[in-house]
C-alpha positions as CSV (number, residue, x, y, z in Angstrom):
1,X,115.4,126.9,82.1
2,X,113.2,123.9,82.9
3,X,112.0,123.3,86.4
4,X,112.2,119.7,87.6
5,X,110.7,118.4,90.8
6,X,113.4,116.7,92.8
7,X,111.8,113.3,93.1
8,X,111.1,113.3,89.3
9,X,114.8,112.5,88.9
10,X,113.9,109.0,90.1
11,X,110.7,108.8,88.1
12,X,112.4,109.8,84.9
13,X,115.2,107.2,85.5
14,X,112.7,104.4,85.7
15,X,109.9,105.6,83.4
16,X,108.8,102.7,81.1
17,X,105.8,104.2,79.2
18,X,103.3,103.5,81.9
19,X,101.3,106.0,84.0
20,X,98.1,107.7,85.0
21,X,96.7,108.1,81.5
22,X,97.7,108.0,77.8
23,X,98.1,111.8,77.9
24,X,100.4,111.7,80.9
25,X,102.5,108.9,79.4
26,X,102.9,110.7,76.2
27,X,103.9,113.9,78.0
28,X,106.3,112.1,80.2
29,X,107.9,110.3,77.3
30,X,108.3,113.6,75.4
31,X,109.8,115.3,78.4
32,X,112.3,112.5,79.1
33,X,113.4,112.5,75.4
34,X,113.9,116.3,75.4
35,X,115.8,116.2,78.7
36,X,118.1,113.4,77.6
37,X,118.8,114.8,74.1
38,X,119.1,118.5,74.9
39,X,120.6,118.2,78.4
40,X,119.2,121.6,79.4
41,X,120.0,123.6,82.4
42,X,117.3,122.7,85.0
43,X,116.2,124.2,88.3
44,X,115.4,121.6,91.1
45,X,112.1,122.5,92.8
46,X,109.7,121.0,95.3
47,X,106.5,122.1,93.7
48,X,104.7,121.3,90.5
49,X,106.9,121.3,87.4
50,X,106.6,120.7,83.7
51,X,106.1,116.9,84.2
52,X,103.2,117.6,86.6
53,X,101.3,119.6,83.9
54,X,99.6,116.5,82.6
55,X,99.2,114.7,85.9
56,X,95.6,114.1,87.1
57,X,96.8,115.0,90.7
58,X,97.7,118.5,89.5
59,X,94.7,120.8,90.3
60,X,95.4,124.3,89.2
61,X,99.1,124.0,89.7
62,X,98.9,122.3,93.1
63,X,99.5,118.6,93.7
64,X,96.7,116.8,95.5
65,X,99.4,114.6,97.1
66,X,101.5,117.6,98.0
67,X,102.6,116.5,101.5
68,X,103.6,113.0,100.4
69,X,105.6,114.0,97.4
70,X,107.2,117.0,99.2
71,X,108.7,114.4,101.6
72,X,110.1,112.6,98.5
73,X,111.5,115.8,97.1
74,X,113.2,116.8,100.4
75,X,114.7,113.3,100.7
76,X,116.1,113.4,97.1
77,X,117.6,116.8,97.9
78,X,119.1,115.6,101.1
79,X,120.6,112.4,99.6
80,X,122.0,114.3,96.6
81,X,123.4,117.1,98.8
82,X,121.3,119.7,97.0
83,X,119.1,122.6,97.9
84,X,115.8,123.7,96.3
85,X,116.4,126.2,93.5
86,X,119.9,124.9,92.6
87,X,120.6,124.8,88.9
88,X,122.6,122.3,86.9
89,X,122.4,120.4,83.6
90,X,119.9,117.5,83.6
91,X,122.7,115.0,83.1
92,X,124.4,116.2,86.2
93,X,121.2,115.8,88.2
94,X,120.6,112.3,86.9
95,X,124.2,111.3,87.7
96,X,123.7,112.5,91.3
97,X,120.4,110.6,91.6
98,X,122.1,107.4,90.2
99,X,125.3,107.7,92.3
100,X,123.7,108.7,95.6
101,X,120.3,107.1,95.6
102,X,119.8,104.4,93.1
103,X,123.2,102.6,93.0
104,X,123.5,102.4,96.8
105,X,119.9,101.1,97.0
106,X,118.4,104.1,98.8
107,X,115.3,104.6,96.6
108,X,113.0,102.6,98.9
109,X,114.0,104.9,101.8
110,X,112.6,107.9,99.8
111,X,109.3,106.6,98.4
112,X,108.3,103.4,100.0
113,X,104.6,104.1,99.6
114,X,104.7,105.2,95.9
115,X,102.0,103.6,93.8
116,X,104.5,103.0,91.0
117,X,107.1,101.0,93.0
118,X,106.4,97.8,91.1
119,X,108.1,99.4,88.0
120,X,111.2,100.7,89.8
């Protein structure tokens, strides 16, 4: 089972091959490809996940922006009607993010101060 941080549902949706570093971009692209092709069972979490493993803000398994991204995670969970630790297929999670956050235009309510907003 793959752990996916709740707000990464939005990041994966908009990912365009840009990011913190070449290593991060490569890792994110590979993760997105695997998730889309395999549609694995995932667990939704509010702590560092597989995507975070190549992020420069990940220091020994802890995010240096923890408080900020925890708010993003909790908002995604609330908008999608989910709880931390729930399990579903990746496609189901992406459909919820699309239907309940992105299509109704709620993304800016979740992460208005994200440094990557210009690409979303």
